[in-house]
C-alpha positions in Angstrom: 333.8 259.9 319.3 333.0 258.2 323.0 329.8 259.1 323.3 329.1 257.9 319.9 330.0 254.8 320.5 328.8 255.0 323.8 325.8 255.2 321.7 326.2 252.3 319.3 326.8 249.7 322.1 323.7 250.6 323.9 322.1 250.8 320.8 323.2 246.9 320.2 322.3 246.0 323.5 318.7 246.8 323.0 318.5 245.3 319.6 319.8 241.9 321.1 317.6 242.6 323.9 314.8 242.5 321.5 315.6 239.0 319.2 315.8 237.6 322.9 312.7 238.4 323.8 311.8 237.8 319.7 313.5 234.5 319.3 312.0 233.7 323.1 307.8 234.6 322.5 308.7 232.2 319.3 309.9 229.2 321.1 307.7 229.6 324.1 304.8 229.9 321.6 305.8 226.8 319.2 308.2 224.8 320.9 305.9 226.1 324.6 310.1 226.7 325.8 309.9 226.8 329.3 308.3 223.9 329.9 310.5 221.8 327.4 314.1 223.7 329.7 312.4 222.9 332.9 312.3 218.8 331.0 315.2 219.4 330.1 316.8 220.0 333.7 314.8 217.0 335.3 314.6 214.4 333.0 317.2 212.7 334.5 316.7 213.8 338.3 316.4 211.1 341.4 314.1 213.4 343.6 310.5 212.9 344.0 307.8 214.6 343.0 306.4 217.0 345.4 302.9 219.1 345.5 302.3 222.7 346.9 299.8 221.9 349.3 298.6 224.1 352.1 301.5 222.5 355.1 303.9 223.2 352.3 305.6 220.5 349.9 304.6 217.2 350.2 306.1 214.1 347.6 303.4 212.5 346.5 303.8 209.2 348.1 302.9 211.6 351.4 300.2 213.5 350.7 296.8 213.0 351.8 293.9 212.5 350.1 292.4 215.6 351.8 295.7 217.5 351.1 295.9 216.8 347.5 292.3 218.0 347.7 292.9 221.4 349.0 296.2 221.4 346.9 293.9 222.1 343.6 293.7 225.3 342.3 289.9 225.1 340.7 290.4 226.9 337.2 287.0 226.6 335.6 284.5 224.9 336.4 280.8 223.8 334.9 277.7 221.9 335.8 279.8 218.2 335.2 283.2 219.8 334.2 285.9 220.8 336.6 289.1 222.4 335.4 292.1 222.9 338.9 295.7 223.3 337.9 298.5 221.5 340.6 301.3 223.4 341.8 304.3 220.6 341.5 308.3 220.7 341.5 311.4 219.1 342.1 314.5 219.6 344.5 317.7 220.9 343.1 320.3 219.5 342.7 321.8 221.5 340.6 322.9 225.7 339.5 320.7 224.6 336.6 318.0 223.5 337.9 317.9 225.7 341.1 317.3 229.1 338.1 315.1 227.3 336.4 313.2 225.6 339.4 313.7 229.8 339.9 312.6 231.1 336.7 309.6 228.5 335.7 307.2 226.9 338.0 305.6 223.4 337.4 302.0 222.0 336.9 299.5 219.3 336.6 296.4 219.9 335.9 292.8 217.8 336.2 290.3 217.3 333.9 286.7 216.0 336.1 283.8 214.9 333.7 280.7 213.5 334.4 279.0 211.8 332.1 275.4 212.6 333.0 276.4 215.5 331.7 278.8 215.1 328.6 279.6 212.8 326.5 282.8 211.2 324.6 283.8 209.6 321.7 286.5 209.6 319.5 287.6 211.8 316.7 289.8 212.6 313.5 290.1 213.6 310.3 289.5 211.6 307.2 292.3 208.6 306.8 294.0 209.7 309.9 294.9 212.6 308.9 297.0 214.5 311.6 295.5 216.7 313.8 295.8 218.5 316.8 293.5 218.9 319.6 292.9 222.4 319.1 291.8 221.9 315.7 289.1 218.7 317.7 287.5 221.3 320.4 286.7 224.4 317.6 285.7 222.3 314.7 284.0 219.7 316.5 282.2 222.5 318.8 283.6 220.6 322.2 284.7 221.2 326.0 287.4 219.2 326.1 289.8 217.1 323.3 293.1 215.2 324.0 295.4 213.0 322.0 294.3 209.1 322.4 296.1 206.4 320.9 299.6 206.3 320.0 300.4 206.9 316.2 302.6 204.7 314.1 305.8 206.1 311.8 303.5 206.8 309.3 301.0 208.5 311.5 298.2 206.0 311.5 296.9 205.1 314.5 298.7 202.2 316.8 295.2 199.7 318.1 292.2 199.5 317.1 290.0 202.1 317.3 285.8 202.7 317.7 284.0 205.0 316.8 279.7 205.3 316.0 279.6 201.6 316.3 282.0 200.5 313.8 285.9 199.3 314.3 287.8 201.8 311.9 291.5 200.6 312.8 292.8 197.1 313.4 293.7 195.9 317.0 297.3 195.9 318.3 297.7 193.1 320.7 300.7 194.5 322.5 298.8 196.7 324.0 296.7 196.3 327.7 294.8 199.8 328.0 291.9 200.8 327.2 289.3 203.7 325.9 285.1 202.6 325.1 282.2 204.3 325.3 279.2 201.3 326.2 275.8 202.6 326.5 276.9 205.7 326.6 279.1 205.7 329.7 283.3 206.2 329.2 285.6 203.6 330.7 289.3 203.5 330.8 291.6 200.9 331.8 292.2 197.8 331.6 291.2 195.4 328.3 289.9 193.0 331.2 287.1 195.5 331.6 285.7 195.2 327.5 284.3 191.2 329.3 283.0 192.3 331.7 281.3 196.0 331.0 278.0 194.2 329.1 277.2 195.2 326.1 279.1 196.4 322.4 282.0 199.2 322.3 280.2 202.3 320.7 283.5 204.5 320.9 286.6 203.9 321.7 290.6 203.5 321.4 293.4 201.0 322.7 296.6 202.4 324.5 299.3 201.2 327.1 299.6 200.4 329.4 296.8 200.4 331.7 297.4 201.7 335.2 295.5 200.5 338.0 292.0 198.2 338.6 290.3 198.7 341.4 292.5 201.2 343.0 295.5 199.2 342.5 298.6 200.1 340.7 299.7 197.6 338.5 302.9 196.8 339.4 304.9 196.1 336.3 305.1 200.0 335.7 308.1 200.2 337.8 309.7 197.1 335.7 313.0 197.9 333.4 312.0 199.6 330.4 310.9 197.6 327.3 311.2 198.1 323.4 307.1 200.0 323.6 307.4 200.8 327.6 309.9 202.6 330.6 307.8 203.5 333.4 310.4 205.8 335.4 311.4 207.9 332.3 310.4 211.4 333.4 307.8 212.7 331.3 305.3 214.2 330.0 302.9 211.6 330.7 298.4 211.5 330.3 297.0 209.6 332.7 293.0 208.8 332.2 290.5 207.2 334.9 287.5 206.3 336.3 285.7 206.5 340.6 283.0 204.6 341.0 280.4 207.0 340.6 281.1 206.8 336.4 282.9 209.9 336.5 286.1 210.2 334.3 289.1 212.0 335.9 292.2 213.1 333.5 295.7 213.6 335.2 297.6 215.7 332.9 301.1 216.7 332.7 300.9 221.0 332.2 304.1 223.1 332.0 307.2 221.6 333.3 304.8 219.3 335.1 306.8 216.5 334.0 306.6 212.9 336.2 307.0 209.6 336.0 304.2 206.6 335.9 304.2 206.2 339.8 304.1 209.4 340.7 301.1 209.9 338.2 299.4 207.3 339.4 299.3 208.0 343.1 298.3 211.1 342.0 295.3 209.6 340.7 294.6 206.9 343.7 295.0 209.7 345.6 292.4 211.5 343.5 290.3 208.4 344.3 290.4 206.9 340.8 289.2 203.2 340.5 290.1 202.4 336.9 292.8 203.7 334.6 295.2 203.5 331.5 297.6 206.3 330.5 297.2 207.9 326.7 299.5 209.1 324.6 302.4 211.7 326.4 305.9 212.8 325.9 306.4 215.5 322.8 302.5 214.2 321.5 300.9 214.8 324.3 298.5 218.2 324.5 295.2 218.9 325.2 292.2 221.6 325.0 289.8 223.1 327.5 286.6 225.3 326.9 286.1 227.5 329.2 284.0 230.9 330.1 286.6 233.3 328.3 288.0 231.5 325.4 290.4 228.0 326.0 292.9 226.5 327.0 295.8 225.0 324.7 298.5 222.8 326.5 300.7 221.3 324.2 304.3 219.7 324.9 305.8 220.4 321.6 305.7 221.9 318.8 302.0 221.6 317.0 302.4 224.5 314.1 304.9 225.6 312.8 306.3 223.8 310.0 310.7 224.7 310.4 313.7 223.1 310.7 315.3 219.4 310.9 312.7 216.6 311.2 313.0 216.0 315.4 311.5 220.0 315.1 308.0 219.1 312.4 304.7 219.7 314.2 303.6 216.7 316.6 300.3 215.3 315.3 298.2 213.2 316.2 295.4 211.2 314.7 292.9 209.7 317.2 291.7 212.1 319.8 288.7 211.8 322.8 285.8 214.4 322.3 283.9 215.8 325.0 280.7 217.3 324.7 277.8 218.6 326.1 274.8 216.0 326.2 272.0 217.2 324.0 269.2 218.3 326.3 
């Protein structure tokens, strides 16, 4: 009898382990579980974001441009496009943070793209039906796609959208950030650039907020939160900017790489970004990169599984920034 009871307990144990593995795998695939556990544990942390350099961990304010360059881990490079990961962390203040940090690492992703080799545009479905970065990448043969505008509660884009020289969505007066293409050159930054760069808008989206002009981060990113913006909140961030030579730079939260606006802006500044704006972040953040072995897809939250209450439903956005090789 004892041996039979022991056998049943062992069987129950392995069934429990199997169920836990299956549930974790589902959570990981659809809900980016390890990354969101990191967000949950550190969303109220007062510890600064740190970068793992060759000389040890340094806060984003302490790390130098040279150290940051050395810390980048090259994941994929082609003629004109480079994707690097950047190991980051926050020091643990409690046992829960300590356990999650020991189990799951955290990273940012840095993508630099030359407009000489790549063309930038907006990408969306008819009537701005919600879609994903992965769908845009595969359906349009892109090398990089990323969510652009914020969206209204009804799912439509919040702010103007231009495509092939035509404005296809109305503006939202509060938004101060822009992505636009003029003369085939992409620009990211404050809306004042629209007047400073001659020519008509060929492609573009309106966003919020702009964070940097001429290598200077705007002071309002640290002000008290308002209806639309909380710069101090630790969450998934997406910054897009340009250098003086026209190179586009994306500084993006990866798995566990959650941060506030000052931190992502400081990283951009030390990556020699001249002008920058935020793209939609938080749970809406998603981007896809084509590489030599297939494609890499990041999504902050569920983009596919229709299950459970409203807060668990797929996060699909209406408008994306699309990047593809220029025709030779």
